[in-house]
C-alpha positions as CSV (number, residue, x, y, z in Angstrom):
1,M,0.0,0.0,0.0
2,T,3.0,2.2,0.2
3,R,4.4,1.4,-3.1
4,F,3.5,4.7,-4.4
5,L,6.2,6.1,-2.2
6,A,8.6,4.9,-4.5
7,T,7.3,7.4,-6.9
8,A,8.1,10.0,-4.5
9,A,11.5,9.0,-4.0
10,F,12.5,8.7,-7.6
11,A,10.8,11.9,-8.6
12,A,12.7,13.7,-5.9
13,A,15.9,12.9,-7.7
14,S,14.7,14.6,-10.8
15,L,14.4,17.9,-9.1
16,T,18.0,18.9,-9.6
17,A,17.7,22.6,-10.0
18,T,21.4,23.2,-10.0
19,T,24.5,21.2,-10.7
20,V,28.2,21.4,-10.0
21,S,29.8,21.4,-13.4
22,A,28.9,24.1,-16.0
23,S,27.6,22.6,-19.3
24,D,24.8,23.3,-21.7
25,E,24.2,19.5,-22.0
26,A,22.7,17.1,-19.5
27,Q,25.1,15.6,-17.0
28,N,24.3,12.1,-15.8
29,Y,23.9,11.5,-12.1
30,V,23.2,8.3,-10.2
31,L,21.6,8.0,-6.8
32,D,23.7,7.3,-3.7
33,A,21.7,4.3,-2.5
34,S,23.1,4.5,1.0
35,H,21.7,8.0,1.5
36,S,18.4,8.0,-0.4
37,Q,15.2,7.3,1.5
38,I,11.4,7.5,0.9
39,V,9.3,7.7,4.0
40,F,5.6,7.3,3.9
41,S,2.9,7.8,6.5
42,Y,-0.9,7.3,6.8
43,D,-3.6,7.7,9.5
44,H,-4.6,4.4,11.3
45,L,-8.2,4.6,12.5
46,G,-7.6,8.1,13.8
47,F,-5.5,6.7,16.7
48,S,-2.0,7.0,15.2
49,T,0.2,7.9,12.3
50,T,2.0,4.8,10.9
51,Y,5.3,5.1,9.1
52,G,7.2,3.0,6.6
53,M,10.1,3.5,4.2
54,F,12.0,2.4,1.2
55,S,15.8,2.8,1.1
56,G,18.8,1.5,-0.8
57,F,17.2,2.0,-4.3
58,D,18.9,3.0,-7.5
59,G,18.0,5.7,-10.0
60,E,19.4,8.0,-12.7
61,I,19.1,11.7,-13.3
62,A,20.0,13.6,-16.5
63,F,20.5,17.2,-15.4
64,N,20.8,20.1,-17.8
65,Q,22.3,23.0,-15.9
66,E,21.5,25.7,-18.5
67,D,17.9,24.4,-18.9
68,P,16.8,22.5,-15.7
69,A,13.3,22.0,-17.1
70,A,14.9,19.8,-19.8
71,S,16.3,17.4,-17.1
72,S,14.8,14.0,-16.4
73,V,14.8,11.2,-13.8
74,N,14.2,7.4,-13.8
75,V,13.9,5.2,-10.7
76,S,12.8,1.7,-10.0
77,F,12.9,-0.7,-7.1
78,P,11.2,-3.9,-5.9
79,V,8.0,-3.3,-3.8
80,R,9.2,-6.0,-1.5
81,T,12.1,-3.8,-0.3
82,M,9.4,-1.9,1.8
83,M,10.3,-1.6,5.5
84,T,7.5,-1.4,8.0
85,G,9.2,-2.1,11.3
86,W,6.9,-5.0,12.0
87,E,7.0,-8.3,10.0
88,A,3.3,-9.0,10.3
89,R,2.5,-5.6,8.7
90,F,4.9,-6.2,5.9
91,D,3.3,-9.6,5.2
92,H,-0.2,-8.0,5.2
93,F,0.9,-5.3,2.7
94,M,2.3,-8.0,0.4
95,S,-0.8,-10.1,0.7
96,A,-3.9,-10.1,-1.6
97,D,-5.4,-7.4,0.7
98,F,-3.0,-5.0,-0.9
99,F,-0.2,-5.6,-3.3
100,D,-0.2,-9.4,-3.7
101,A,3.4,-8.8,-4.7
102,A,5.6,-11.2,-6.5
103,E,9.3,-11.3,-5.7
104,D,10.2,-9.4,-8.8
105,E,7.4,-6.8,-8.8
106,M,8.8,-3.3,-9.3
107,V,7.7,0.2,-8.6
108,T,8.9,2.7,-11.2
109,F,8.9,6.4,-11.7
110,T,9.7,8.3,-14.9
111,S,9.6,12.1,-15.0
112,T,7.6,13.7,-17.8
113,G,8.1,17.3,-17.0
114,I,9.9,19.7,-14.6
115,E,8.6,23.2,-13.8
116,V,11.3,25.4,-12.1
117,T,9.5,27.4,-9.4
118,G,12.5,29.2,-7.7
119,E,16.2,29.3,-7.4
120,N,16.3,25.9,-5.7
121,T,12.8,24.6,-6.1
122,A,10.8,22.7,-8.8
123,L,7.6,20.8,-9.4
124,I,8.5,17.4,-10.9
125,T,5.7,15.6,-12.8
126,G,6.1,12.0,-13.7
127,D,4.5,8.6,-14.2
128,L,4.4,6.4,-11.2
129,T,3.7,2.7,-11.9
130,M,2.9,0.2,-9.2
131,N,0.5,-2.7,-8.9
132,G,0.4,-2.6,-12.7
133,I,-1.2,0.8,-12.7
134,T,0.4,4.1,-14.0
135,K,-0.7,7.4,-12.6
136,A,0.7,11.0,-12.9
137,V,2.2,12.4,-9.7
138,V,3.7,15.7,-8.8
139,L,6.7,16.1,-6.5
140,D,7.3,19.4,-4.7
141,A,11.1,19.3,-4.7
142,S,14.0,21.4,-3.4
143,L,17.7,21.4,-3.8
144,N,19.5,21.1,-0.5
145,Q,23.0,21.5,-1.7
146,A,25.2,20.9,-4.7
147,G,29.0,20.8,-4.8
148,M,32.1,18.7,-4.5
149,H,31.8,15.8,-2.1
150,P,34.5,16.3,0.6
151,M,35.4,12.6,0.7
152,E,34.4,11.3,-2.7
153,N,36.0,14.3,-4.5
154,K,33.3,14.4,-7.2
155,P,30.2,16.5,-7.9
156,W,27.4,15.6,-5.6
157,A,23.9,16.9,-5.0
158,G,21.1,16.4,-2.4
159,F,17.3,16.9,-2.7
160,D,14.2,16.7,-0.7
161,A,10.6,16.3,-2.0
162,T,7.1,15.7,-0.8
163,T,3.9,14.5,-2.4
164,T,0.6,12.9,-1.4
165,I,-0.9,9.9,-3.1
166,L,-4.2,8.0,-2.9
167,R,-4.0,4.3,-2.3
168,S,-7.2,3.7,-4.2
169,D,-5.6,5.1,-7.4
170,F,-3.4,2.0,-7.4
171,E,-6.1,-0.4,-6.3
172,V,-4.5,-0.9,-2.9
173,G,-7.2,1.1,-1.0
174,N,-8.5,-1.7,1.2
175,F,-10.0,-0.6,4.6
176,A,-10.3,3.1,3.5
177,P,-11.4,5.4,4.9
178,F,-10.7,3.9,8.3
179,V,-7.1,3.5,7.3
180,S,-6.6,6.7,5.3
181,D,-6.7,6.6,1.6
182,E,-4.2,9.5,1.5
183,V,-0.5,8.6,2.0
184,E,2.0,11.3,2.6
185,I,5.4,10.8,1.1
186,M,8.7,12.4,2.1
187,I,11.8,11.9,0.0
188,S,15.4,12.7,0.7
189,I,18.1,11.7,-1.8
190,E,21.7,12.2,-2.7
191,A,23.1,11.8,-6.2
192,M,26.7,11.7,-7.6
193,Q,27.9,12.6,-11.0
194,A,28.3,9.4,-13.0
195,G,31.7,8.3,-14.3
């Protein structure tokens, strides 16, 4: 039920509103899987807010410094990499009540457009595919920092993004509205220049 998070995460990468090296062509960046997370949350019966996350996923960003709106991002990861903090909850999410997920079932996000809204902010629109359904989502993204990594000695960038998705859009809306249909997604990623 949190698979749509993945979208959030991947779209966040696409945000790159600035880059380290000056060029009028897109520079290829890859996500730092060890410092990229997607955290999702939803209301449980009005009693609590429940959290889960995805981490350790891969993705690619093509960033055009001169024309950030011409940049793009692609991300994918297995839905079964979801972390819930409680094995029984994970098993329930993977069951027929929600994803009924096979071992190789993937969540993917592919950007379709980037609207630069400020010096370090952008709205990233993209196609999120999960549970065999593709829907457009919009990430509200911001650049945290771009520069040379002090230990890796290569161009690096970090981004945050947020979005909200409806579980029912991806046919994993069981138990709504008691368990909220809306899922809030928070994404924080780092990316390094490829090569």
